[in-house]
C-alpha positions as protocol buffer text, in pm:
chain_id: "A"
residue {
  index: 1
  type: MET
  ca { x: 0 y: 0 z: 0 }
}
residue {
  index: 2
  type: ARG
  ca { x: 142 y: 337 z: -99 }
}
residue {
  index: 3
  type: LEU
  ca { x: 192 y: 630 z: 133 }
}
residue {
  index: 4
  type: ILE
  ca { x: 122 y: 971 z: -16 }
}
residue {
  index: 5
  type: TYR
  ca { x: 414 y: 1203 z: 61 }
}
residue {
  index: 6
  type: SER
  ca { x: 616 y: 1483 z: -92 }
}
residue {
  index: 7
  type: SER
  ca { x: 965 y: 1607 z: -15 }
}
residue {
  index: 8
  type: ARG
  ca { x: 823 y: 1950 z: -98 }
}
residue {
  index: 9
  type: TYR
  ca { x: 622 y: 1947 z: 225 }
}
residue {
  index: 10
  type: GLU
  ca { x: 936 y: 2065 z: 403 }
}
residue {
  index: 11
  type: VAL
  ca { x: 918 y: 2439 z: 339 }
}
residue {
  index: 12
  type: ASP
  ca { x: 1082 y: 2745 z: 489 }
}
residue {
  index: 13
  type: ILE
  ca { x: 827 y: 2936 z: 694 }
}
residue {
  index: 14
  type: GLY
  ca { x: 1083 y: 3109 z: 913 }
}
residue {
  index: 15
  type: PRO
  ca { x: 1083 y: 3082 z: 1295 }
}
residue {
  index: 16
  type: HIS
  ca { x: 752 y: 2912 z: 1362 }
}
residue {
  index: 17
  type: VAL
  ca { x: 579 y: 2661 z: 1591 }
}
residue {
  index: 18
  type: PHE
  ca { x: 481 y: 2448 z: 1288 }
}
residue {
  index: 19
  type: PRO
  ca { x: 775 y: 2215 z: 1209 }
}
residue {
  index: 20
  type: THR
  ca { x: 734 y: 2137 z: 839 }
}
residue {
  index: 21
  type: TYR
  ca { x: 1039 y: 1910 z: 852 }
}
residue {
  index: 22
  type: LYS
  ca { x: 828 y: 1665 z: 1054 }
}
residue {
  index: 23
  type: TYR
  ca { x: 708 y: 1503 z: 731 }
}
residue {
  index: 24
  type: ARG
  ca { x: 1062 y: 1408 z: 632 }
}
residue {
  index: 25
  type: LEU
  ca { x: 1126 y: 1272 z: 982 }
}
residue {
  index: 26
  type: ILE
  ca { x: 808 y: 1063 z: 967 }
}
residue {
  index: 27
  type: LYS
  ca { x: 922 y: 911 z: 640 }
}
residue {
  index: 28
  type: GLU
  ca { x: 1269 y: 843 z: 778 }
}
residue {
  index: 29
  type: ARG
  ca { x: 1123 y: 674 z: 1087 }
}
residue {
  index: 30
  type: LEU
  ca { x: 892 y: 454 z: 878 }
}
residue {
  index: 31
  type: LEU
  ca { x: 1190 y: 350 z: 665 }
}
residue {
  index: 32
  type: LYS
  ca { x: 1412 y: 288 z: 968 }
}
residue {
  index: 33
  type: GLU
  ca { x: 1152 y: 70 z: 1139 }
}
residue {
  index: 34
  type: GLY
  ca { x: 1091 y: -130 z: 822 }
}
residue {
  index: 35
  type: ILE
  ca { x: 727 y: -22 z: 810 }
}
residue {
  index: 36
  type: ALA
  ca { x: 773 y: 112 z: 457 }
}
residue {
  index: 37
  type: LYS
  ca { x: 1023 y: 97 z: 172 }
}
residue {
  index: 38
  type: GLU
  ca { x: 1133 y: 387 z: -43 }
}
residue {
  index: 39
  type: GLU
  ca { x: 918 y: 264 z: -331 }
}
residue {
  index: 40
  type: ASP
  ca { x: 608 y: 273 z: -109 }
}
residue {
  index: 41
  type: PHE
  ca { x: 609 y: 654 z: -106 }
}
residue {
  index: 42
  type: TYR
  ca { x: 419 y: 826 z: -385 }
}
residue {
  index: 43
  type: GLU
  ca { x: 467 y: 1194 z: -461 }
}
residue {
  index: 44
  type: PRO
  ca { x: 161 y: 1370 z: -602 }
}
residue {
  index: 45
  type: GLU
  ca { x: 159 y: 1649 z: -856 }
}
residue {
  index: 46
  type: PRO
  ca { x: 6 y: 1979 z: -742 }
}
residue {
  index: 47
  type: CYS
  ca { x: -361 y: 2027 z: -810 }
}
residue {
  index: 48
  type: SER
  ca { x: -451 y: 2320 z: -1035 }
}
residue {
  index: 49
  type: PHE
  ca { x: -611 y: 2645 z: -924 }
}
residue {
  index: 50
  type: GLU
  ca { x: -896 y: 2563 z: -1161 }
}
residue {
  index: 51
  type: GLU
  ca { x: -965 y: 2237 z: -976 }
}
residue {
  index: 52
  type: LEU
  ca { x: -975 y: 2426 z: -648 }
}
residue {
  index: 53
  type: THR
  ca { x: -1267 y: 2641 z: -760 }
}
residue {
  index: 54
  type: ILE
  ca { x: -1483 y: 2354 z: -637 }
}
residue {
  index: 55
  type: VAL
  ca { x: -1399 y: 2476 z: -282 }
}
residue {
  index: 56
  type: HIS
  ca { x: -1247 y: 2824 z: -298 }
}
residue {
  index: 57
  type: THR
  ca { x: -1357 y: 3151 z: -457 }
}
residue {
  index: 58
  type: PRO
  ca { x: -1187 y: 3277 z: -774 }
}
residue {
  index: 59
  type: GLU
  ca { x: -1080 y: 3600 z: -601 }
}
residue {
  index: 60
  type: TYR
  ca { x: -908 y: 3413 z: -318 }
}
residue {
  index: 61
  type: LEU
  ca { x: -739 y: 3170 z: -555 }
}
residue {
  index: 62
  type: ASP
  ca { x: -616 y: 3460 z: -765 }
}
residue {
  index: 63
  type: ASP
  ca { x: -453 y: 3606 z: -455 }
}
residue {
  index: 64
  type: LEU
  ca { x: -280 y: 3274 z: -387 }
}
residue {
  index: 65
  type: LYS
  ca { x: -169 y: 3235 z: -747 }
}
residue {
  index: 66
  type: ASN
  ca { x: -17 y: 3581 z: -750 }
}
residue {
  index: 67
  type: LEU
  ca { x: 118 y: 3562 z: -393 }
}
residue {
  index: 68
  type: ARG
  ca { x: -73 y: 3868 z: -280 }
}
residue {
  index: 69
  type: TRP
  ca { x: -93 y: 3973 z: 84 }
}
residue {
  index: 70
  type: THR
  ca { x: -459 y: 4076 z: 109 }
}
residue {
  index: 71
  type: ARG
  ca { x: -753 y: 4066 z: 350 }
}
residue {
  index: 72
  type: ARG
  ca { x: -819 y: 3716 z: 214 }
}
residue {
  index: 73
  type: THR
  ca { x: -469 y: 3577 z: 274 }
}
residue {
  index: 74
  type: MET
  ca { x: -349 y: 3774 z: 576 }
}
residue {
  index: 75
  type: PHE
  ca { x: -508 y: 3551 z: 842 }
}
residue {
  index: 76
  type: SER
  ca { x: -308 y: 3241 z: 749 }
}
residue {
  index: 77
  type: GLU
  ca { x: -48 y: 3301 z: 1024 }
}
residue {
  index: 78
  type: LEU
  ca { x: 213 y: 3197 z: 766 }
}
residue {
  index: 79
  type: PRO
  ca { x: 424 y: 3384 z: 512 }
}
residue {
  index: 80
  type: ILE
  ca { x: 315 y: 3365 z: 150 }
}
residue {
  index: 81
  type: SER
  ca { x: 556 y: 3238 z: -115 }
}
residue {
  index: 82
  type: LYS
  ca { x: 544 y: 3008 z: -418 }
}
residue {
  index: 83
  type: GLU
  ca { x: 711 y: 2732 z: -216 }
}
residue {
  index: 84
  type: ILE
  ca { x: 447 y: 2756 z: 56 }
}
residue {
  index: 85
  type: ILE
  ca { x: 149 y: 2774 z: -181 }
}
residue {
  index: 86
  type: ASP
  ca { x: 288 y: 2474 z: -374 }
}
residue {
  index: 87
  type: PHE
  ca { x: 297 y: 2288 z: -42 }
}
residue {
  index: 88
  type: TYR
  ca { x: -81 y: 2332 z: -16 }
}
residue {
  index: 89
  type: LEU
  ca { x: -148 y: 2256 z: -384 }
}
residue {
  index: 90
  type: ILE
  ca { x: 42 y: 1929 z: -353 }
}
residue {
  index: 91
  type: GLY
  ca { x: -121 y: 1853 z: -19 }
}
residue {
  index: 92
  type: ALA
  ca { x: -471 y: 1898 z: -159 }
}
residue {
  index: 93
  type: LYS
  ca { x: -397 y: 1649 z: -435 }
}
residue {
  index: 94
  type: GLY
  ca { x: -237 y: 1419 z: -177 }
}
residue {
  index: 95
  type: THR
  ca { x: -555 y: 1398 z: 29 }
}
residue {
  index: 96
  type: LEU
  ca { x: -758 y: 1333 z: -285 }
}
residue {
  index: 97
  type: LEU
  ca { x: -524 y: 1048 z: -384 }
}
residue {
  index: 98
  type: ALA
  ca { x: -537 y: 902 z: -33 }
}
residue {
  index: 99
  type: SER
  ca { x: -916 y: 911 z: -61 }
}
residue {
  index: 100
  type: TYR
  ca { x: -900 y: 718 z: -388 }
}
residue {
  index: 101
  type: ASP
  ca { x: -672 y: 466 z: -218 }
}
residue {
  index: 102
  type: ALA
  ca { x: -928 y: 428 z: 60 }
}
residue {
  index: 103
  type: LEU
  ca { x: -1204 y: 357 z: -192 }
}
residue {
  index: 104
  type: LYS
  ca { x: -986 y: 99 z: -367 }
}
residue {
  index: 105
  type: GLU
  ca { x: -802 y: -65 z: -76 }
}
residue {
  index: 106
  type: GLY
  ca { x: -1010 y: 30 z: 227 }
}
residue {
  index: 107
  type: LEU
  ca { x: -727 y: 248 z: 362 }
}
residue {
  index: 108
  type: GLY
  ca { x: -549 y: 554 z: 229 }
}
residue {
  index: 109
  type: ILE
  ca { x: -259 y: 725 z: 405 }
}
residue {
  index: 110
  type: HIS
  ca { x: -148 y: 1082 z: 349 }
}
residue {
  index: 111
  type: VAL
  ca { x: 173 y: 1173 z: 530 }
}
residue {
  index: 112
  type: GLY
  ca { x: 48 y: 1530 z: 535 }
}
residue {
  index: 113
  type: GLY
  ca { x: -278 y: 1719 z: 489 }
}
residue {
  index: 114
  type: GLY
  ca { x: -555 y: 1812 z: 726 }
}
residue {
  index: 115
  type: TRP
  ca { x: -583 y: 2186 z: 655 }
}
residue {
  index: 116
  type: HIS
  ca { x: -924 y: 2226 z: 815 }
}
residue {
  index: 117
  type: HIS
  ca { x: -918 y: 2598 z: 897 }
}
residue {
  index: 118
  type: ALA
  ca { x: -924 y: 2733 z: 540 }
}
residue {
  index: 119
  type: PHE
  ca { x: -1256 y: 2891 z: 436 }
}
residue {
  index: 120
  type: PRO
  ca { x: -1386 y: 2926 z: 79 }
}
residue {
  index: 121
  type: ASP
  ca { x: -1278 y: 3290 z: 57 }
}
residue {
  index: 122
  type: ARG
  ca { x: -989 y: 3319 z: 301 }
}
residue {
  index: 123
  type: ALA
  ca { x: -701 y: 3155 z: 482 }
}
residue {
  index: 124
  type: GLU
  ca { x: -702 y: 3087 z: 853 }
}
residue {
  index: 125
  type: GLY
  ca { x: -468 y: 2934 z: 1106 }
}
residue {
  index: 126
  type: PHE
  ca { x: -184 y: 2761 z: 925 }
}
residue {
  index: 127
  type: CYS
  ca { x: -412 y: 2675 z: 632 }
}
residue {
  index: 128
  type: TYR
  ca { x: -433 y: 2825 z: 284 }
}
residue {
  index: 129
  type: ILE
  ca { x: -630 y: 2545 z: 113 }
}
residue {
  index: 130
  type: ASN
  ca { x: -886 y: 2309 z: 265 }
}
residue {
  index: 131
  type: ASP
  ca { x: -775 y: 1969 z: 136 }
}
residue {
  index: 132
  type: LEU
  ca { x: -1043 y: 1779 z: 330 }
}
residue {
  index: 133
  type: ALA
  ca { x: -1317 y: 1978 z: 160 }
}
residue {
  index: 134
  type: PHE
  ca { x: -1144 y: 1954 z: -179 }
}
residue {
  index: 135
  type: ALA
  ca { x: -1121 y: 1574 z: -170 }
}
residue {
  index: 136
  type: SER
  ca { x: -1479 y: 1537 z: -45 }
}
residue {
  index: 137
  type: LYS
  ca { x: -1625 y: 1770 z: -306 }
}
residue {
  index: 138
  type: MET
  ca { x: -1430 y: 1617 z: -594 }
}
residue {
  index: 139
  type: LEU
  ca { x: -1546 y: 1265 z: -510 }
}
residue {
  index: 140
  type: LEU
  ca { x: -1905 y: 1377 z: -465 }
}
residue {
  index: 141
  type: LYS
  ca { x: -1899 y: 1571 z: -791 }
}
residue {
  index: 142
  type: ASN
  ca { x: -1758 y: 1275 z: -983 }
}
residue {
  index: 143
  type: GLY
  ca { x: -2017 y: 1039 z: -836 }
}
residue {
  index: 144
  type: GLU
  ca { x: -1753 y: 820 z: -673 }
}
residue {
  index: 145
  type: VAL
  ca { x: -1915 y: 854 z: -330 }
}
residue {
  index: 146
  type: LYS
  ca { x: -2263 y: 940 z: -213 }
}
residue {
  index: 147
  type: ASN
  ca { x: -2170 y: 1051 z: 137 }
}
residue {
  index: 148
  type: VAL
  ca { x: -1864 y: 1133 z: 346 }
}
residue {
  index: 149
  type: LEU
  ca { x: -1784 y: 1146 z: 717 }
}
residue {
  index: 150
  type: ILE
  ca { x: -1507 y: 1374 z: 840 }
}
residue {
  index: 151
  type: ILE
  ca { x: -1374 y: 1274 z: 1182 }
}
residue {
  index: 152
  type: ASP
  ca { x: -1166 y: 1566 z: 1305 }
}
residue {
  index: 153
  type: LEU
  ca { x: -968 y: 1493 z: 1622 }
}
residue {
  index: 154
  type: ASP
  ca { x: -722 y: 1778 z: 1591 }
}
residue {
  index: 155
  type: LEU
  ca { x: -678 y: 1996 z: 1901 }
}
residue {
  index: 156
  type: HIS
  ca { x: -855 y: 2285 z: 1726 }
}
residue {
  index: 157
  type: GLN
  ca { x: -1205 y: 2278 z: 1581 }
}
residue {
  index: 158
  type: GLY
  ca { x: -1224 y: 2219 z: 1206 }
}
residue {
  index: 159
  type: ASN
  ca { x: -1401 y: 2549 z: 1156 }
}
residue {
  index: 160
  type: GLY
  ca { x: -1335 y: 2592 z: 784 }
}
residue {
  index: 161
  type: THR
  ca { x: -1455 y: 2242 z: 706 }
}
residue {
  index: 162
  type: ALA
  ca { x: -1766 y: 2287 z: 922 }
}
residue {
  index: 163
  type: TYR
  ca { x: -1852 y: 2612 z: 745 }
}
residue {
  index: 164
  type: ILE
  ca { x: -1797 y: 2473 z: 395 }
}
residue {
  index: 165
  type: PHE
  ca { x: -2032 y: 2180 z: 457 }
}
residue {
  index: 166
  type: LYS
  ca { x: -2289 y: 2352 z: 679 }
}
residue {
  index: 167
  type: ASP
  ca { x: -2562 y: 2307 z: 413 }
}
residue {
  index: 168
  type: GLU
  ca { x: -2430 y: 1985 z: 256 }
}
residue {
  index: 169
  type: LYS
  ca { x: -2631 y: 1687 z: 379 }
}
residue {
  index: 170
  type: ARG
  ca { x: -2400 y: 1439 z: 207 }
}
residue {
  index: 171
  type: VAL
  ca { x: -2107 y: 1532 z: 433 }
}
residue {
  index: 172
  type: PHE
  ca { x: -2122 y: 1474 z: 808 }
}
residue {
  index: 173
  type: THR
  ca { x: -1867 y: 1678 z: 1004 }
}
residue {
  index: 174
  type: PHE
  ca { x: -1760 y: 1567 z: 1351 }
}
residue {
  index: 175
  type: SER
  ca { x: -1507 y: 1767 z: 1550 }
}
residue {
  index: 176
  type: MET
  ca { x: -1379 y: 1691 z: 1900 }
}
residue {
  index: 177
  type: HIS
  ca { x: -1144 y: 1964 z: 2014 }
}
residue {
  index: 178
  type: GLN
  ca { x: -1037 y: 2188 z: 2299 }
}
residue {
  index: 179
  type: GLU
  ca { x: -1310 y: 2446 z: 2345 }
}
residue {
  index: 180
  type: ASP
  ca { x: -1118 y: 2724 z: 2519 }
}
residue {
  index: 181
  type: LEU
  ca { x: -879 y: 2780 z: 2227 }
}
residue {
  index: 182
  type: TYR
  ca { x: -870 y: 2917 z: 1874 }
}
residue {
  index: 183
  type: PRO
  ca { x: -1087 y: 2938 z: 1670 }
}
residue {
  index: 184
  type: VAL
  ca { x: -1315 y: 3198 z: 1828 }
}
residue {
  index: 185
  type: PRO
  ca { x: -1597 y: 3205 z: 1739 }
}
residue {
  index: 186
  type: LYS
  ca { x: -1636 y: 2843 z: 1636 }
}
residue {
  index: 187
  type: GLN
  ca { x: -1847 y: 2719 z: 1348 }
}
residue {
  index: 188
  type: ARG
  ca { x: -2117 y: 2454 z: 1387 }
}
residue {
  index: 189
  type: SER
  ca { x: -2025 y: 2103 z: 1278 }
}
residue {
  index: 190
  type: ASP
  ca { x: -2290 y: 1831 z: 1251 }
}
residue {
  index: 191
  type: LEU
  ca { x: -2149 y: 1711 z: 1583 }
}
residue {
  index: 192
  type: ASP
  ca { x: -1914 y: 1913 z: 1803 }
}
residue {
  index: 193
  type: ILE
  ca { x: -1762 y: 1801 z: 2131 }
}
residue {
  index: 194
  type: GLY
  ca { x: -1577 y: 2086 z: 2294 }
}
residue {
  index: 195
  type: LEU
  ca { x: -1349 y: 1986 z: 2581 }
}
residue {
  index: 196
  type: TRP
  ca { x: -1203 y: 2226 z: 2833 }
}
residue {
  index: 197
  type: GLY
  ca { x: -832 y: 2249 z: 2902 }
}
residue {
  index: 198
  type: GLY
  ca { x: -722 y: 1986 z: 3151 }
}
residue {
  index: 199
  type: THR
  ca { x: -965 y: 1721 z: 3025 }
}
residue {
  index: 200
  type: SER
  ca { x: -831 y: 1378 z: 3122 }
}
residue {
  index: 201
  type: GLU
  ca { x: -738 y: 1099 z: 2885 }
}
residue {
  index: 202
  type: GLU
  ca { x: -1009 y: 875 z: 3029 }
}
residue {
  index: 203
  type: THR
  ca { x: -1282 y: 1133 z: 2970 }
}
residue {
  index: 204
  type: TYR
  ca { x: -1155 y: 1206 z: 2618 }
}
residue {
  index: 205
  type: LEU
  ca { x: -1158 y: 841 z: 2512 }
}
residue {
  index: 206
  type: GLN
  ca { x: -1499 y: 778 z: 2669 }
}
residue {
  index: 207
  type: LYS
  ca { x: -1656 y: 1074 z: 2490 }
}
residue {
  index: 208
  type: LEU
  ca { x: -1498 y: 972 z: 2160 }
}
residue {
  index: 209
  type: GLU
  ca { x: -1632 y: 619 z: 2181 }
}
residue {
  index: 210
  type: GLU
  ca { x: -1978 y: 746 z: 2270 }
}
residue {
  index: 211
  type: ALA
  ca { x: -1976 y: 993 z: 1982 }
}
residue {
  index: 212
  type: LEU
  ca { x: -1868 y: 741 z: 1721 }
}
residue {
  index: 213
  type: ASP
  ca { x: -2123 y: 492 z: 1850 }
}
residue {
  index: 214
  type: LYS
  ca { x: -2391 y: 759 z: 1806 }
}
residue {
  index: 215
  type: ILE
  ca { x: -2273 y: 857 z: 1457 }
}
residue {
  index: 216
  type: PHE
  ca { x: -2253 y: 505 z: 1320 }
}
residue {
  index: 217
  type: ASP
  ca { x: -2571 y: 384 z: 1491 }
}
residue {
  index: 218
  type: LYS
  ca { x: -2793 y: 541 z: 1225 }
}
residue {
  index: 219
  type: ASN
  ca { x: -2551 y: 635 z: 946 }
}
residue {
  index: 220
  type: ASP
  ca { x: -2329 y: 467 z: 690 }
}
residue {
  index: 221
  type: PHE
  ca { x: -2066 y: 637 z: 478 }
}
residue {
  index: 222
  type: ASP
  ca { x: -1889 y: 558 z: 152 }
}
residue {
  index: 223
  type: LEU
  ca { x: -1574 y: 735 z: 272 }
}
residue {
  index: 224
  type: ILE
  ca { x: -1435 y: 852 z: 604 }
}
residue {
  index: 225
  type: LEU
  ca { x: -1165 y: 1119 z: 625 }
}
residue {
  index: 226
  type: TYR
  ca { x: -981 y: 1102 z: 956 }
}
residue {
  index: 227
  type: GLN
  ca { x: -803 y: 1419 z: 1062 }
}
residue {
  index: 228
  type: ALA
  ca { x: -564 y: 1258 z: 1313 }
}
residue {
  index: 229
  type: GLY
  ca { x: -406 y: 1561 z: 1476 }
}
residue {
  index: 230
  type: ALA
  ca { x: -119 y: 1498 z: 1716 }
}
residue {
  index: 231
  type: ASP
  ca { x: -187 y: 1815 z: 1915 }
}
residue {
  index: 232
  type: PRO
  ca { x: -422 y: 1675 z: 2184 }
}
residue {
  index: 233
  type: TYR
  ca { x: -93 y: 1548 z: 2335 }
}
residue {
  index: 234
  type: GLU
  ca { x: -34 y: 1657 z: 2695 }
}
residue {
  index: 235
  type: LYS
  ca { x: 297 y: 1825 z: 2609 }
}
residue {
  index: 236
  type: ASP
  ca { x: 175 y: 2013 z: 2304 }
}
residue {
  index: 237
  type: LEU
  ca { x: 275 y: 2378 z: 2306 }
}
residue {
  index: 238
  type: LEU
  ca { x: -64 y: 2505 z: 2189 }
}
residue {
  index: 239
  type: GLY
  ca { x: -306 y: 2309 z: 2405 }
}
residue {
  index: 240
  type: SER
  ca { x: -376 y: 2165 z: 2748 }
}
residue {
  index: 241
  type: LEU
  ca { x: -561 y: 1837 z: 2701 }
}
residue {
  index: 242
  type: LYS
  ca { x: -410 y: 1551 z: 2898 }
}
residue {
  index: 243
  type: LEU
  ca { x: -357 y: 1272 z: 2647 }
}
residue {
  index: 244
  type: SER
  ca { x: -37 y: 1071 z: 2668 }
}
residue {
  index: 245
  type: LYS
  ca { x: 124 y: 918 z: 2360 }
}
residue {
  index: 246
  type: GLU
  ca { x: -35 y: 589 z: 2458 }
}
residue {
  index: 247
  type: GLY
  ca { x: -369 y: 767 z: 2498 }
}
residue {
  index: 248
  type: ILE
  ca { x: -351 y: 907 z: 2145 }
}
residue {
  index: 249
  type: LYS
  ca { x: -271 y: 557 z: 2021 }
}
residue {
  index: 250
  type: LYS
  ca { x: -586 y: 435 z: 2199 }
}
residue {
  index: 251
  type: ARG
  ca { x: -777 y: 720 z: 2030 }
}
residue {
  index: 252
  type: ASP
  ca { x: -661 y: 592 z: 1693 }
}
residue {
  index: 253
  type: GLU
  ca { x: -753 y: 235 z: 1785 }
}
residue {
  index: 254
  type: ILE
  ca { x: -1107 y: 350 z: 1872 }
}
residue {
  index: 255
  type: VAL
  ca { x: -1141 y: 518 z: 1533 }
}
residue {
  index: 256
  type: ARG
  ca { x: -1005 y: 205 z: 1365 }
}
residue {
  index: 257
  type: LYS
  ca { x: -1252 y: -14 z: 1553 }
}
residue {
  index: 258
  type: PHE
  ca { x: -1548 y: 183 z: 1418 }
}
residue {
  index: 259
  type: THR
  ca { x: -1412 y: 216 z: 1063 }
}
residue {
  index: 260
  type: LEU
  ca { x: -1142 y: -2 z: 913 }
}
residue {
  index: 261
  type: GLU
  ca { x: -1225 y: -304 z: 1130 }
}
residue {
  index: 262
  type: LYS
  ca { x: -1585 y: -285 z: 1009 }
}
residue {
  index: 263
  type: GLY
  ca { x: -1489 y: -273 z: 643 }
}
residue {
  index: 264
  type: LYS
  ca { x: -1539 y: 100 z: 597 }
}
residue {
  index: 265
  type: ASN
  ca { x: -1315 y: 305 z: 368 }
}
residue {
  index: 266
  type: ILE
  ca { x: -1093 y: 548 z: 558 }
}
residue {
  index: 267
  type: ALA
  ca { x: -823 y: 795 z: 454 }
}
residue {
  index: 268
  type: LEU
  ca { x: -583 y: 945 z: 708 }
}
residue {
  index: 269
  type: THR
  ca { x: -449 y: 1298 z: 722 }
}
residue {
  index: 270
  type: LEU
  ca { x: -203 y: 1393 z: 996 }
}
residue {
  index: 271
  type: GLY
  ca { x: -309 y: 1747 z: 1082 }
}
residue {
  index: 272
  type: GLY
  ca { x: -138 y: 1951 z: 1352 }
}
residue {
  index: 273
  type: GLY
  ca { x: 116 y: 1880 z: 1623 }
}
residue {
  index: 274
  type: TYR
  ca { x: 340 y: 2120 z: 1812 }
}
residue {
  index: 275
  type: SER
  ca { x: 515 y: 1917 z: 2081 }
}
residue {
  index: 276
  type: SER
  ca { x: 802 y: 2071 z: 2270 }
}
residue {
  index: 277
  type: ASP
  ca { x: 1006 y: 1762 z: 2177 }
}
residue {
  index: 278
  type: ILE
  ca { x: 998 y: 1682 z: 1803 }
}
residue {
  index: 279
  type: ASN
  ca { x: 1060 y: 1313 z: 1882 }
}
residue {
  index: 280
  type: ASP
  ca { x: 729 y: 1295 z: 2068 }
}
residue {
  index: 281
  type: LEU
  ca { x: 553 y: 1443 z: 1766 }
}
residue {
  index: 282
  type: ILE
  ca { x: 710 y: 1191 z: 1529 }
}
residue {
  index: 283
  type: ASP
  ca { x: 622 y: 906 z: 1768 }
}
residue {
  index: 284
  type: ILE
  ca { x: 256 y: 1013 z: 1765 }
}
residue {
  index: 285
  type: HIS
  ca { x: 226 y: 1052 z: 1387 }
}
residue {
  index: 286
  type: VAL
  ca { x: 410 y: 727 z: 1317 }
}
residue {
  index: 287
  type: ASN
  ca { x: 195 y: 542 z: 1572 }
}
residue {
  index: 288
  type: THR
  ca { x: -117 y: 667 z: 1393 }
}
residue {
  index: 289
  type: ILE
  ca { x: 6 y: 533 z: 1061 }
}
residue {
  index: 290
  type: LYS
  ca { x: 113 y: 202 z: 1214 }
}
residue {
  index: 291
  type: THR
  ca { x: -218 y: 160 z: 1400 }
}
residue {
  index: 292
  type: PHE
  ca { x: -404 y: 147 z: 1069 }
}
residue {
  index: 293
  type: LEU
  ca { x: -142 y: 17 z: 827 }
}
residue {
  index: 294
  type: LEU
  ca { x: -17 y: -280 z: 1030 }
}
residue {
  index: 295
  type: TRP
  ca { x: -372 y: -393 z: 1112 }
}
residue {
  index: 296
  type: LYS
  ca { x: -460 y: -373 z: 743 }
}
residue {
  index: 297
  type: ARG
  ca { x: -156 y: -578 z: 645 }
}
residue {
  index: 298
  type: GLU
  ca { x: -234 y: -846 z: 904 }
}
residue {
  index: 299
  type: LYS
  ca { x: -583 y: -889 z: 761 }
}
residue {
  index: 300
  type: GLN
  ca { x: -482 y: -906 z: 394 }
}
């Protein structure tokens, strides 16, 4: 099974809490542990600005194309350069390809992606392009799926994704996040669980299991996109939830139990992560990939 990845994900954004070199380190760890071989990694081409009109407005895309610092781009919390915009163009195509892999193999893995803060007409957070919305809309438009579930377990609410799909009945958005953090105000997902800083691992996992049980009790989905953020970690610099590395692994196992283990098609995106120790961050992301990939291999 291929892993969608690009060496161009490592971009220069200056002094910043977002370590873009983490993607290279994830790849290196997967190779070192024998989880993947070099030929397992597939590098996507960038999607076109024309393709992105399915999600984003022409005016906003024109700003991105021409690298303009405007009221539409200024809230990204990142610099704007061709290298950085290419990172998002490639990442959007990467999530789409991982979604195709999920439909074909049951599991798709994007070593990247998860840019859930971008709105149709503006950037937000560290996000210029909403790859989760792009992949969902492309598959719906092409008739390859009839409905999609987005499970967003990043530390921050997937506000851009929630807004984009607020009137789209074919896409169910579920976000479990820290409530007393950015974004403020929050958007309304189909299901939101906002947790206060200091929430314990036990409470987090219990609420997650209850939520997924509720979602899947009366719904079925052709595709599930799992935004597997590493930032609920107890030592993350931007949050204060109390999940250990083992707790985040249990989180991933719960998602796997409700999805892959029941024969549902799921694509992973890695989302955020801002640990004080980069090794902790790589451990978490690699564990997420292994939790799904190794189980899939055992069952083949």
